[in-house]
Each structure stands twice: as structure tokens, then as C-alpha cells.
N, CA, C and O atoms as a GROMACS GRO file, in nm:
protein
  184
    1UNK      N    1   4.328   0.141   0.845
    1UNK     CA    2   4.205   0.046   0.799
    1UNK      C    3   4.032   0.079   0.844
    1UNK      O    4   3.992   0.071   0.960
    2UNK      N    5   3.954   0.113   0.737
    2UNK     CA    6   3.870   0.127   0.816
    2UNK      C    7   3.799  -0.032   0.868
    2UNK      O    8   3.837  -0.132   0.807
    3UNK      N    9   3.728  -0.042   0.947
    3UNK     CA   10   3.648  -0.131   0.997
    3UNK      C   11   3.480  -0.128   0.946
    3UNK      O   12   3.402  -0.037   0.972
    4UNK      N   13   3.446  -0.263   0.860
    4UNK     CA   14   3.297  -0.186   0.823
    4UNK      C   15   3.236  -0.309   0.882
    4UNK      O   16   3.158  -0.375   0.814
    5UNK      N   17   3.264  -0.341   0.993
    5UNK     CA   18   3.185  -0.475   1.092
    5UNK      C   19   3.045  -0.371   1.105
    5UNK      O   20   3.062  -0.250   1.120
    6UNK      N   21   2.956  -0.409   1.099
    6UNK     CA   22   2.799  -0.353   1.148
    6UNK      C   23   2.838  -0.372   1.313
    6UNK      O   24   2.896  -0.474   1.348
    7UNK      N   25   2.806  -0.282   1.396
    7UNK     CA   26   2.839  -0.295   1.500
    7UNK      C   27   2.643  -0.261   1.554
    7UNK      O   28   2.553  -0.223   1.479
    8UNK      N   29   2.634  -0.296   1.719
    8UNK     CA   30   2.540  -0.273   1.800
    8UNK      C   31   2.402  -0.342   1.754
    8UNK      O   32   2.420  -0.450   1.697
    9UNK      N   33   2.232  -0.292   1.769
    9UNK     CA   34   2.165  -0.341   1.745
    9UNK      C   35   2.117  -0.382   1.590
    9UNK      O   36   2.034  -0.472   1.576
   10UNK      N   37   2.175  -0.313   1.474
   10UNK     CA   38   2.197  -0.370   1.346
   10UNK      C   39   2.270  -0.487   1.346
   10UNK      O   40   2.238  -0.575   1.266
   11UNK      N   41   2.342  -0.500   1.404
   11UNK     CA   42   2.459  -0.663   1.408
   11UNK      C   43   2.363  -0.784   1.394
   11UNK      O   44   2.388  -0.897   1.351
   12UNK      N   45   2.237  -0.726   1.444
   12UNK     CA   46   2.138  -0.864   1.474
   12UNK      C   47   2.034  -0.876   1.351
   12UNK      O   48   1.984  -0.982   1.312
   13UNK      N   49   2.015  -0.766   1.306
   13UNK     CA   50   1.938  -0.744   1.204
   13UNK      C   51   1.933  -0.935   1.080
   13UNK      O   52   1.839  -1.010   1.057
   14UNK      N   53   2.088  -0.940   1.034
   14UNK     CA   54   2.091  -1.032   0.936
   14UNK      C   55   2.018  -1.229   0.996
   14UNK      O   56   1.979  -1.321   0.925
   15UNK      N   57   2.029  -1.220   1.148
   15UNK     CA   58   1.961  -1.296   1.192
   15UNK      C   59   1.817  -1.296   1.203
   15UNK      O   60   1.737  -1.380   1.163
   16UNK      N   61   1.794  -1.168   1.274
   16UNK     CA   62   1.632  -1.168   1.263
   16UNK      C   63   1.562  -1.201   1.158
   16UNK      O   64   1.451  -1.254   1.170
   17UNK      N   65   1.628  -1.171   1.016
   17UNK     CA   66   1.543  -1.144   0.884
   17UNK      C   67   1.560  -1.342   0.797
   17UNK      O   68   1.497  -1.398   0.707
   18UNK      N   69   1.686  -1.390   0.894
   18UNK     CA   70   1.680  -1.519   0.846
   18UNK      C   71   1.545  -1.569   0.972
   18UNK      O   72   1.426  -1.589   0.949
   19UNK      N   73   1.566  -1.571   1.010
   19UNK     CA   74   1.439  -1.681   1.134
   19UNK      C   75   1.349  -1.626   1.137
   19UNK      O   76   1.276  -1.675   1.224
   20UNK      N   77   1.287  -1.512   1.070
   20UNK     CA   78   1.170  -1.493   1.096
   20UNK      C   79   1.094  -1.478   0.935
   20UNK      O   80   0.973  -1.478   0.913
   21UNK      N   81   1.188  -1.468   0.852
   21UNK     CA   82   1.157  -1.447   0.742
   21UNK      C   83   1.098  -1.330   0.673
   21UNK      O   84   1.023  -1.336   0.575
   22UNK      N   85   1.131  -1.245   0.721
   22UNK     CA   86   1.052  -1.109   0.686
   22UNK      C   87   1.201  -1.003   0.701
   22UNK      O   88   1.278  -1.033   0.792
   23UNK      N   89   1.233  -0.899   0.622
   23UNK     CA   90   1.312  -0.791   0.654
   23UNK      C   91   1.293  -0.681   0.704
   23UNK      O   92   1.197  -0.610   0.673
   24UNK      N   93   1.362  -0.656   0.772
   24UNK     CA   94   1.366  -0.558   0.898
   24UNK      C   95   1.206  -0.433   0.906
   24UNK      O   96   1.132  -0.395   0.997
   25UNK      N   97   1.214  -0.412   0.782
   25UNK     CA   98   1.131  -0.311   0.679
   25UNK      C   99   1.020  -0.350   0.730
   25UNK      O  100   0.946  -0.260   0.769
   26UNK      N  101   0.981  -0.471   0.745
   26UNK     CA  102   0.866  -0.527   0.735
   26UNK      C  103   0.824  -0.491   0.927
   26UNK      O  104   0.736  -0.420   0.976
   27UNK      N  105   0.919  -0.565   0.984
   27UNK     CA  106   0.877  -0.510   1.177
   27UNK      C  107   0.881  -0.413   1.174
   27UNK      O  108   0.792  -0.381   1.252
   28UNK      N  109   0.944  -0.282   1.121
   28UNK     CA  110   0.953  -0.172   1.161
   28UNK      C  111   0.823  -0.114   1.115
   28UNK      O  112   0.776  -0.031   1.193
   29UNK      N  113   0.748  -0.139   0.995
   29UNK     CA  114   0.610  -0.105   0.964
   29UNK      C  115   0.497  -0.164   1.072
   29UNK      O  116   0.395  -0.099   1.097
   30UNK      N  117   0.522  -0.281   1.128
   30UNK     CA  118   0.400  -0.294   1.190
   30UNK      C  119   0.443  -0.203   1.354
   30UNK      O  120   0.346  -0.171   1.422
   31UNK      N  121   0.578  -0.171   1.403
   31UNK     CA  122   0.579  -0.108   1.485
   31UNK      C  123   0.548   0.039   1.461
   31UNK      O  124   0.519   0.114   1.554
   32UNK      N  125   0.552   0.070   1.359
   32UNK     CA  126   0.497   0.232   1.318
   32UNK      C  127   0.374   0.249   1.323
   32UNK      O  128   0.317   0.353   1.356
   33UNK      N  129   0.299   0.097   1.275
   33UNK     CA  130   0.190   0.111   1.258
   33UNK      C  131   0.067   0.107   1.385
   33UNK      O  132  -0.056   0.101   1.387
   34UNK      N  133   0.175   0.116   1.485
   34UNK     CA  134   0.091   0.087   1.666
   34UNK      C  135   0.132   0.179   1.724
   34UNK      O  136   0.181   0.166   1.837
   35UNK      N  137   0.124   0.290   1.665
   35UNK     CA  138   0.193   0.419   1.719
   35UNK      C  139   0.022   0.483   1.763
   35UNK      O  140  -0.072   0.440   1.697
   36UNK      N  141   0.001   0.562   1.850
   36UNK     CA  142   0.107   0.628   1.967
   36UNK      C  143   0.057   0.472   2.090
   36UNK      O  144  -0.055   0.427   2.115
   37UNK      N  145   0.182   0.433   2.134
   37UNK     CA  146   0.169   0.306   2.244
   37UNK      C  147   0.268   0.303   2.265
   37UNK      O  148   0.363   0.326   2.190
   38UNK      N  149   0.266   0.249   2.460
   38UNK     CA  150   0.383   0.182   2.527
   38UNK      C  151   0.440   0.106   2.456
   38UNK      O  152   0.398   0.047   2.357
   39UNK      N  153   0.574   0.104   2.518
   39UNK     CA  154   0.675   0.036   2.480
   39UNK      C  155   0.656  -0.175   2.493
   39UNK      O  156   0.699  -0.268   2.424
   40UNK      N  157   0.572  -0.165   2.614
   40UNK     CA  158   0.532  -0.322   2.591
   40UNK      C  159   0.408  -0.375   2.476
   40UNK      O  160   0.386  -0.479   2.413
   41UNK      N  161   0.345  -0.242   2.489
   41UNK     CA  162   0.220  -0.297   2.392
   41UNK      C  163   0.310  -0.312   2.237
   41UNK      O  164   0.310  -0.410   2.163
   42UNK      N  165   0.374  -0.195   2.219
   42UNK     CA  166   0.510  -0.249   2.045
   42UNK      C  167   0.533  -0.351   2.092
   42UNK      O  168   0.464  -0.430   2.027
   43UNK      N  169   0.598  -0.418   2.183
   43UNK     CA  170   0.673  -0.556   2.201
   43UNK      C  171   0.522  -0.675   2.165
   43UNK      O  172   0.538  -0.782   2.105
   44UNK      N  173   0.412  -0.637   2.205
   44UNK     CA  174   0.322  -0.737   2.192
   44UNK      C  175   0.256  -0.769   2.071
   44UNK      O  176   0.184  -0.866   2.050
   45UNK      N  177   0.294  -0.658   1.978
   45UNK     CA  178   0.230  -0.669   1.800
   45UNK      C  179   0.358  -0.744   1.789
   45UNK      O  180   0.340  -0.854   1.736
   46UNK      N  181   0.495  -0.718   1.827
   46UNK     CA  182   0.570  -0.826   1.739
   46UNK      C  183   0.562  -0.949   1.778
   46UNK      O  184   0.619  -1.038   1.714
   0.00000   0.00000   0.00000
């Protein structure tokens, strides 16, 4: 029997999308627009 349950960080995507009203693609685009940057600089963009 195949286990179709999403695991790892992707398992949080539905709750993030619901809470903030934007798809994950929106947040990824923000991060890509911020490159090159250090990790905490990218976190600050979010």
C-alpha cells in the first residue's frame, strides 16, 4: 500500500497558504528576487 501523505517541509505548505493567503510560489518568488543574500536577510524579506 502506497503512503500518499506529504512529509517534510512540504507538509506545512497548506497551513502557510491558508494562514497568509498566498500560495507557496508567491513566497518562493520573493526569495528568488532577494538573491544573492544571506539566510537571515532572506528571512527578513518574508
